[in-house]
C-alpha positions in Angstrom: 6.4 1.2 -27.4 3.2 1.0 -24.9 3.4 1.3 -21.3 0.1 1.3 -19.4 -0.8 4.0 -16.8 -0.7 0.5 -14.6 2.6 -0.2 -15.3 4.0 3.4 -14.1 1.6 3.5 -11.2 1.6 0.1 -9.4 0.2 -0.7 -5.7 3.0 -2.2 -3.8 4.8 -2.1 -0.7 7.9 -0.1 0.7 10.4 0.9 0.9 11.7 0.2 -2.8 10.2 -0.4 -5.9 13.1 -1.8 -7.5 14.7 -3.3 -4.4 11.5 -4.8 -2.8 8.9 -5.1 -5.5 10.8 -6.3 -8.0 12.9 -9.1 -6.4 9.0 -10.0 -5.1 7.9 -10.0 -8.3 10.9 -11.8 -10.0 10.2 -14.5 -7.0 6.4 -14.7 -8.1 7.6 -15.2 -11.8 10.1 -18.1 -10.8 7.5 -20.0 -9.1 5.3 -20.0 -12.2 8.6 -21.2 -14.1 9.0 -24.1 -11.4 5.1 -24.7 -11.6 5.6 -25.5 -15.2 8.6 -27.2 -15.0 9.3 -31.1 -15.6 11.8 -31.0 -12.5 11.0 -32.3 -9.4 12.3 -29.4 -7.1 13.2 -30.4 -3.5 14.8 -26.5 -2.3 15.7 -22.8 -3.4 18.3 -20.6 -3.9 19.1 -17.0 -4.3 21.6 -14.4 -4.7 21.6 -10.9 -4.8 24.1 -8.6 -6.9 25.1 -5.1 -7.5 23.0 -2.5 -5.8 20.5 -5.4 -4.7 23.4 -6.7 -2.6 24.8 -3.2 -1.0 21.9 -1.8 0.2 19.7 -4.9 -0.2 19.5 -5.4 3.7 18.2 -1.3 4.3 15.6 -1.7 1.3 14.1 -5.3 2.9 15.2 -6.8 -0.3 16.2 -10.0 1.6 12.8 -9.9 3.6 10.8 -9.4 -0.2 12.9 -12.6 -2.0 12.0 -14.9 0.9 8.5 -13.8 1.1 8.0 -14.2 -2.7 9.7 -17.5 -2.6 6.7 -18.2 -0.2 4.4 -16.8 -2.5 3.4 -13.2 -1.5 3.2 -10.5 -4.0 3.1 -6.8 -3.6 -0.5 -6.0 -4.9 -2.1 -8.4 -2.0 0.5 -8.1 0.7 -0.4 -8.3 3.8 1.7 -7.0 6.6 0.9 -9.1 9.5 0.8 -12.4 7.8 4.3 -11.8 6.2 5.5 -11.3 9.8 4.0 -14.8 10.6 5.6 -16.1 7.5 8.8 -14.9 7.6 8.9 -16.4 11.4 7.5 -19.6 10.1 10.1 -20.1 7.5 13.0 -19.3 9.8 12.1 -21.8 12.1 11.2 -24.7 9.4 13.8 -23.7 6.8 11.4 -24.3 4.0 8.7 -22.0 2.2 5.2 -23.3 1.6 4.1 -21.3 -1.9 0.6 -22.1 -3.4 0.5 -25.1 -5.6 3.8 -26.5 -5.3 5.3 -28.8 -2.5 7.5 -27.5 0.6 10.5 -26.3 -0.6 14.1 -26.3 1.5 15.1 -22.7 2.2 17.2 -21.5 5.1 17.7 -17.8 4.3 20.9 -17.8 6.4 22.2 -20.6 4.1 20.3 -19.9 0.7 20.0 -16.3 0.6 23.5 -15.1 -0.8 24.7 -11.2 -0.8 27.3 -11.3 -3.5 29.4 -7.9 -3.1 31.2 -8.4 -6.0 30.6 -6.6 -9.6 27.2 -6.6 -10.7 25.9 -8.9 -13.3 26.3 -7.7 -16.7 22.7 -5.7 -17.9 21.8 -3.8 -14.9 22.7 -2.6 -11.5 19.9 -4.6 -9.7 20.5 -8.4 -10.7 19.4 -11.6 -8.9 19.7 -15.3 -9.6 17.0 -17.9 -8.5 17.8 -21.4 -8.6 16.0 -24.7 -7.8 17.6 -27.7 -6.9 17.2 -31.4 -6.8 17.3 -33.7 -3.2 20.6 -34.3 -3.9 21.5 -30.1 -4.0 22.3 -29.9 -7.8 20.8 -26.7 -9.6 17.6 -28.0 -12.0 16.5 -24.7 -13.0 17.9 -21.2 -12.9 17.2 -17.8 -13.8 18.4 -14.5 -13.8 16.3 -11.4 -13.2 16.7 -7.5 -13.3 14.7 -5.3 -11.3 15.0 -2.3 -13.7 12.9 0.6 -11.7 9.4 1.1 -10.7 8.9 -2.6 -10.3 9.6 -3.6 -13.7 11.1 -7.0 -13.5 13.1 -8.8 -16.8 14.8 -11.9 -17.4 18.4 -11.7 -18.5 16.7 -13.0 -21.8 14.6 -10.5 -22.0 17.1 -7.7 -21.3 19.2 -9.1 -24.2 15.9 -8.9 -26.5 15.6 -5.6 -25.7 12.9 -6.3 -23.4 9.9 -7.9 -25.6 7.6 -7.8 -23.0 6.8 -3.8 -23.4 7.0 -4.3 -27.6 5.2 -2.1 -29.8 1.6 -2.5 -29.0 -1.4 -1.8 -31.7 -2.3 1.7 -30.4 -3.5 4.4 -32.2 -1.2 7.1 -30.8 2.3 5.3 -30.7 4.8 8.1 -29.4 8.2 7.2 -28.4 9.5 10.9 -28.4 8.0 14.2 -26.7 8.3 15.5 -30.4 5.9 12.8 -31.8 3.4 13.3 -28.7 3.1 16.8 -29.9 3.1 16.6 -33.4 0.3 13.8 -32.7 -1.6 16.0 -30.5 -1.8 18.8 -33.3 -2.8 16.3 -36.2 -5.4 14.9 -33.9 -6.5 17.7 -31.9 -6.5 15.8 -29.1 -5.0 16.4 -25.7 -2.3 14.2 -24.3 -4.4 12.8 -21.8 -6.9 11.9 -24.2 -4.3 10.3 -26.5 -3.2 8.4 -23.5 -6.9 7.3 -23.0 -7.1 6.0 -26.4 -4.2 3.7 -26.0 -5.0 2.4 -22.6 -8.5 1.5 -24.5 -6.7 -1.1 -26.7 -5.8 -2.9 -23.7 -8.5 -2.2 -20.7 -12.2 -1.6 -20.9 -13.5 1.9 -20.4 -14.9 0.6 -16.9 -11.8 -1.3 -15.7 -9.5 1.7 -17.0 -12.0 4.1 -15.1 -11.9 1.9 -11.9 -8.3 1.2 -12.0 -7.3 4.7 -12.0 -9.5 5.6 -8.9 -8.2 2.5 -7.3 -4.7 4.3 -8.0 -5.7 7.7 -6.7 -7.9 6.0 -3.6 -4.4 4.4 -2.4 -2.3 7.1 -3.0 -4.7 9.7 -0.9 -5.1 6.4 1.6 -1.4 6.4 2.3 -1.0 10.0 2.5 -3.7 10.5 5.2 -2.0 7.4 7.2 1.4 9.2 7.3 -0.7 12.5 8.2 -1.9 10.7 11.5 1.0 8.5 12.4 4.0 9.8 14.6 6.9 7.5 16.1 10.4 6.3 14.9 11.1 4.8 11.4 12.6 1.1 11.5 16.1 0.4 10.2 18.8 1.9 12.8 18.9 5.7 11.8 16.0 6.6 14.6 14.7 8.8 11.9 11.5 10.4 13.8 8.3 11.0 11.4 7.6 14.3 11.2 4.6 14.7 8.7 2.1 14.5 11.5 3.6 17.3 13.7 3.8 19.5 10.8 0.8 18.6 9.3 -1.4 19.4 12.7 1.0 22.9 13.1 -0.3 24.0 9.8 -4.1 23.0 10.7 -3.7 24.8 13.7 -2.5 28.1 11.6 -5.0 27.6 8.9 -7.3 30.5 8.3 -5.8 33.2 11.2 -3.9 35.2 8.4 -0.7 34.8 10.3 1.3 33.0 8.2 3.8 34.3 5.4 2.7 32.9 1.7 6.0 31.0 1.5 4.4 28.4 4.0 2.3 26.6 1.7 5.1 25.1 0.8 4.9 23.4 4.3 1.8 21.8 3.1 3.4 20.5 -0.1 6.4 18.9 1.7 4.2 17.5 4.3 1.5 15.3 2.2 4.8 14.1 0.3 6.9 13.4 3.6 3.5 11.6 4.7 4.0 9.4 1.8 7.6 8.4 1.9 7.6 7.8 5.7 4.9 5.3 5.1 7.0 3.8 2.4 9.8 3.8 4.5 7.8 1.8 7.0 7.3 -0.8 4.3 3.4 0.4 3.9 1.0 0.2 1.3 2.2 2.6 -2.0 2.2 3.3 -5.2 4.9 3.8 -7.7 5.0 7.2 -9.2 6.9 6.0 -10.8 9.1 4.2 -8.3 8.4 4.2 -4.1 11.4 6.2 -3.8 9.8 9.0 -5.6 6.3 7.6 -4.5 5.3 11.1 -2.7 5.6 13.6 -5.5 2.8 13.0 -7.2 0.2 12.4 -4.8 1.7 15.6 -3.0 1.0 17.7 -6.3 -2.6 16.1 -6.6 -3.3 16.7 -3.1 -2.0 20.3 -3.3 -4.4 20.8 -6.0 -7.1 19.2 -4.6 -7.2 21.1 -1.5 -5.8 24.3 -1.9 -6.4 25.5 -5.9 -10.0 26.7 -6.3 -11.8 24.7 -8.9 -10.1 21.7 -8.5 -12.2 18.1 -9.0 -11.6 14.6 -8.6 -13.4 14.0 -11.8 -10.3 15.1 -13.4 -7.5 13.0 -11.6 -7.8 10.4 -14.5 -6.7 13.7 -16.8 -3.7 14.1 -14.3 -2.4 10.6 -14.1 -2.9 9.6 -17.6 -1.1 12.9 -18.7 1.7 11.9 -15.7 1.9 8.3 -17.3 2.5 9.7 -20.7 5.6 11.5 -19.7 6.6 8.8 -17.2 6.7 6.3 -20.3 9.0 8.6 -22.7 11.4 9.1 -19.7 11.5 5.2 -19.0 11.5 4.4 -22.8 14.3 6.7 -23.6 16.6 6.9 -20.3 15.3 5.3 -17.0 13.5 5.8 -14.0 15.8 3.5 -11.8 18.3 5.2 -9.0 20.7 2.2 -9.5 20.8 3.0 -13.3 20.7 6.8 -13.4 20.6 8.0 -9.5 17.9 10.3 -7.9 17.1 12.3 -11.1 15.6 9.2 -12.3 13.4 8.9 -9.8 12.7 12.4 -8.2 13.3 13.8 -11.2 11.0 11.6 -13.3 8.6 11.8 -10.8 8.7 16.0 -10.7 8.7 16.1 -14.4 5.7 13.9 -14.5 3.9 15.8 -11.8 4.4 19.0 -13.7 2.9 17.9 -16.8 0.1 16.3 -14.6 -0.6 19.5 -12.7 -0.3 21.6 -16.0 -2.7 19.8 -17.9 -5.7 20.0 -15.4 -4.9 23.9 -14.8 -5.6 24.2 -18.7 -2.2 23.9 -20.1 -2.0 23.1 -23.5 0.5 20.0 -25.0 3.0 22.2 -25.4 2.8 23.9 -22.4 2.5 20.6 -20.7 5.8 19.3 -22.3 7.4 22.9 -21.2 6.2 22.0 -17.8 8.1 18.5 -17.7 11.1 19.5 -19.2 11.6 22.5 -16.5 11.1 19.8 -13.6 13.4 17.0 -15.1 16.0 20.1 -16.2 16.4 21.2 -12.4 17.0 17.6 -10.8 19.6 16.9 -13.4 22.6 15.1 -11.8 20.9 14.3 -8.5 22.7 11.2 -6.9 21.0 8.3 -5.0 23.3 8.1 -1.9 20.6 6.7 0.7 22.1 6.5 4.5 22.6 3.1 5.4 20.8 2.0 2.1 17.5 2.9 3.9 14.8 5.0 1.7 14.8 7.5 4.5 17.8 10.4 4.4 17.6 12.2 2.1 14.7 10.3 0.7 11.9 11.7 2.3 12.7 15.5 2.4 13.6 15.2 -1.2 10.3 13.8 -2.4 8.5 17.2 -0.5 11.0 19.5 -2.5 10.3 17.5 -5.6 6.7 18.4 -5.0 7.7 21.8 -4.8 9.4 21.8 -7.9 7.1 20.1 -10.0 4.4 23.2 -9.3 6.5 25.4 -9.7 7.6 24.3 -13.3 3.7 24.0 -14.1 3.2 27.3 -12.7 6.3 28.9 -15.2 5.1 26.8 -18.3 1.5 28.2 -18.1 3.1 32.1 -17.7 4.1 31.1 -21.5 2.7 30.0 -24.5 4.6 26.7 -24.9 7.5 27.7 -26.9 11.1 27.4 -25.0 14.9 26.7 -25.7 15.4 22.9 -24.2 13.1 20.4 -25.7 12.0 17.5 -23.2 13.7 15.1 -25.7 16.8 16.6 -25.3 16.6 16.8 -21.7 15.5 13.2 -21.1 18.9 12.4 -23.6 21.2 14.5 -20.7 19.5 12.6 -18.1 20.5 9.4 -19.7 24.1 10.9 -20.5 24.4 12.0 -17.1 23.4 8.9 -15.5 25.8 6.7 -17.8 28.4 9.0 -16.3 27.9 8.8 -12.7 30.3 7.3 -10.7 28.6 4.1 -9.4 28.6 4.9 -5.7 26.2 8.0 -6.5 23.8 5.2 -7.8 22.0 3.4 -5.2 25.2 1.7 -3.3 25.4 3.5 -0.3 29.3 3.8 -1.2 29.0 7.4 -1.5 27.7 10.8 -0.8 25.5 11.5 2.2 25.6 7.7 2.7 29.1 7.8 3.9 29.4 11.3 5.6 27.1 10.9 8.5 27.5 12.2 12.5 29.2 10.3 14.7 26.8 9.0 16.8 
């Protein structure tokens, strides 16, 4: 099993990696199939299933599919061009993807929300079809958006997702136990082993520049969130709060009038800044998902701005360590809220961030594994019940609390020698089992929990 750091941390757009980025990626893949097809297509159709249908409008899934079929992709997304293209498609009732003839596509007619049972295989399913001049389907593909912007076809899902097959890497750990054993035998840190694996797929310069780019986008997202106020889109009228909180904290800074616990407000406002940007459809980095995108940047920013001796030179160590932990969770359980609830999103993000912070604070591989386990353990059972299907309530604040838990977990782990009762592998398996047992209404369908207990206003 090999998941690159660039698989775990993808640059894309909000508000959701599985519901926005994933469907856009699926549309791009379908266009590639169409370009290589011997059939002459005249039009396109799409249907959304399971969680993609139930919370699709709130997560902008419809927009993502439409724009994806027009040729837009998450990593090069331009918001201004996207708005112009959507207006053009609505008026012309066709899309004009690159290297293909114009294709008939009326969003009101050709994009269907199927509120029946989800497709077999995964809660996030979509079917894309190409039709001929008579309207008959000549090409059809089923895709599953499995979390974090990862997309697989139905065939790939049935084949065990061959796209992430075992790679020829020096440290092929598929469990935390194997990871710790390899660290002991090699004398290398988790980050060093992860780097060695990455260098099988990337040059050293590409790896370093890519990681630097990930942090640059994360940090820029924090800064945009801290400088922007107003009301978030979607109809809930949720006000952005990160800017005001940050301004108040800066005004108090150095006055010796605040209690020690106020440091939690700094962590929270960094995370909330990111998730307010995500909710507004801004550029974010999956870490490992959009819904949990604020945890990791908040912990890194906390470390850089508030911990003596922190240095941007070690961000690669942080992110490589975090990616190693995230890969274990995804491989052995899930990072998808539609599959395992929010424990799989914010819980995974907190475990990854705890591991990264523990690493740059000097933790041993055993302490790092302990930090990840503590953070994940105390998110077990967390539901994904976004109000109105929007990644706003409770998602924005939840990232702040996830960052706080991650930092606490790293600190607790560093107080010990790495020995502890519950192994990370067992905790990941508990999360998988809990997700399997969790009612569907608590897995990103907006059919239970907070989503159905809202004020009458």
